N, C-alpha and C positions, 0 to 999 in steps of 0.2 A: 316425155322429153327429159333428156338427161342434163342435169345442171353441170356447170363447170366444176363445182365442188365435188360432184360425184366422179368427175374424170380424174381428179387429183389422187395420186396414190399415197397412201399413208406409209410412213417410214416403218420398217420392221424393227423389232427390238434390237437386232444386231446392227442395223444402220444407225439407229439413234445412239447406240453405245459407241460406235466408231466416231460419230460426230462429236460426242462428248469428250472422248479421249483426245481427238485432234484439237479441240478447243482448250482442253487442259494443257496439252503440250505447248500450244501457242502461248498460253498465259504464262507457263513456266519459263519458256524461252524469253519472253519479253521481260519478265522479272529478273532473269539471269543477266540479260543485257543491261538493264538499269543498274544492277549491282556492280557489273564490270565497269560501266561508265563512271559510277561513283568512285570506285576504287582507283580508276585512272585519274579522276579529278583530284582525289586526295594526294596521289603521288605528285602530280604536276604542281598542286598548291604547296606541297612540301618543298619542291624545288624553288618556287617563287619566294617562300618564306626564308629559305636558306640563303638565297641570293641577297635578300634584304638584310638579313642578319650579318652576312659577311661584308656587305657594303657598310653597315654600321661599324663593324670592327675596323675596316679600312679607313673610313672617314674619321673615326676617333683617333686612330694612329696618325692620320694626316694632321689633325688638330694638335696632337702632341708634338709633332715635328715641324709645325708651321714656323715660318721665319719671323712672324710678328703676331701681336695680340689680336689684330683685326682678323687675320686669317684663322687664328686659333678659334676665335668665337664663331666665325662663319662655318667652319667645318664641323665644330662640335654641334651646332644647331642642326646641320644637315644629318649628322649621325643620329640625333634624337628623332628626327622625322622618319628615318629608316626603321626605328623600333616601332613607331606607331603603325607604319605600313605592314611590317612583319606581323604584328599582333592582329591586324584586321584579317590577314590571310589565314592565320592560325584559327581564328574564330570561325571562319568559313569551313575549315576542316572539321571542327567540332559539330557544326550544323549538319554536315554530311554523314555524321556518325563515325568519323575516322579518329585515329589516335594522333593528335596534333604533334606531340613531342616525338613520337616515333617517325612520322612522316618527315618532319623537319630534320631529325637526326640521320635519316638515310642519306642525306647529301652533305653530311659533315665532312670537311676536308676536300670538298669538290674542287676548290681552286688552289689546293696546296701545290700541286705540280706546276700550275701556271705561275704561282709566286716563286717557286724554286727556280724556274727557267728564266724568269724576267726580273732579276734584282735591280731596283732603281738606284742610281748613284747620285742623283741630284734632285732638288725639289721639282724642277720642271719635268724630269722623267717620271717622278712619282705622280705628279698631277696627270700626265698623259696616260699613265698606266691605269689609274682609276677611271679616267674618262673613256678610254678605249675598252679596257677589260670588262667593266660593268656595263658599258654601253652595249657591247655584243651580248652579254648575258641577258640584259633587259630586253633587247630585240628578240632574242630566241624565246624568252618566256612569253612575250606578247604573241608570237607566232603560234607556239604550242597551245596557248590558252584559247585560241580560236576554236579548238576542237573539244572544248569542255561544254558543260551545260550552260545555258544563258546567264544564270546568276553568277556562276564562278567566272565565266569569261568576262562579264561586265566588271566584276570586282578587280580582276587582274589588270584590266585596261585602266581602271581608275587609279589603282595603286601605282602603276608604272607611268602614269601620265604626268606625274610631278616633275617638272623640268628644272626645278630650282637647283638640284645637284649638278645637272649639266651646265646650267648658266654660270654657276660658281666656278667650275673648272675652266670654262671658256674664258671668263673674265680674267682669272689668274694667269692662264696661259697666254692670253693676248698681251698682258702686261710684261711678262718675262721675255716674250719673243719680239717685242716692239723694237724695230730697227736693228735686229740682230739676225742677219741672214745665215750666219754660221750655225747658230743655235737652232734656227728653223729647219735647216737642212738635216741636222743631227736628229731632231725630233721627228722629222718625216721618216727617216730610216727606223727609228725606234718604234714609231707607230706601225710600220709594216711588220716588224718582228712581233709586236704585241698582238696584232690581229691574227697572225698565223698561229700563235700559241693559243689564243682564245678560240679559234675555230677547232683546234684539237680537242678542247674541252667540250665544245658543242658536239663534235663527232661521237665522243663517248656517251654523252647524254642522250643523243638521238637513238642509240642502240638499246636503251632501256625499254623493255616491252610496253610499259604504260605510256611512256613519252612517245614511242613510235606509233601507238594506236591513236593517241591524241593528234599527232601530226597527220595521220591518215584521215581522220575526221575533219581536220582543218584544210584538207586538200593539198597538203605539202609533204606527203609521205615518200618513202623510198622508192615507190613504184615509178616515180618520175625519172629515176636514173641519176647518173652522176652529172654534176654541173659542167658546162662547157668551160674549157680552159682551166680546170682545177689544177693547181700547181703541185699537188702532193697526193700520196695515197690516202692520207687522212681526209683531205678535202674531197677527194673523189668519192669517199664513202658517205659524205653528207648529202641528203636528198637535194636535188638540183634547185628546187624552188626555195629551199631553206638557204642554201649557199648564195644564190642570186640575191635574195632579199637582204641577208646579213651583209654581204659585200657592198650592196648599194647603200645601205644605211651607214656603213663605215665610211664610204667615200664622202657622203654628205657630211658626216661628223667631222672628218678631217678638213673638208672644204671650209667649214665654219672657222677653222683656225688658220686658213690660208696655207695649209700644208698638203703636199701631194700624198695621196693614199697609196 
């Protein structure tokens, strides 16, 4: 009687070698994928750290130009919180084996063009610029971070979950707009200009290979196509889900101020 073991065919040396090579290739491919994912995470975290640093600079300048000591103190405290958040993100880059200063530095000047195109002429315009410009940047960072490893994604969500900066801007803007319909109308127009320029920054960021891959992993990549109703060539180049989410968040943000988006 022949046993089942006897019916099993032993692998030839050639077959065993092929299986070993296939396993080695699979292992190397998996290691390469992990390395690429970590490199993408370092790049995205560098973006987040840069946004926090530039928010610090903006809020510190807001404190310097504030109309009174109460506003100066409030904005300077928010600036200090940005530094704490930035350093948490930089520490995560170090944990991933990245070069934190280099990753941070690759986004230096990211908002220079936005600033040059949107000079604020009043305190109210300055407040709305900070509120809208960094609001869009934070929303984009939240979205891209969904495509990172769980620890990095959780850190970004925690860092950007601090609503104190937003609440401060809303409170100040509510005060300056109170019972002033003319100012409210002007700020609504200003907000539309600001979001258009901010989306131009997003469009450029979304084209960076590491950011684009993170967006793909987050399910919001360019494969979704252009957004419906995109009003310009720049907007049409933003992945549809990204444009839709950023536009919806901007509308909610402006609604808090009782301004038309």
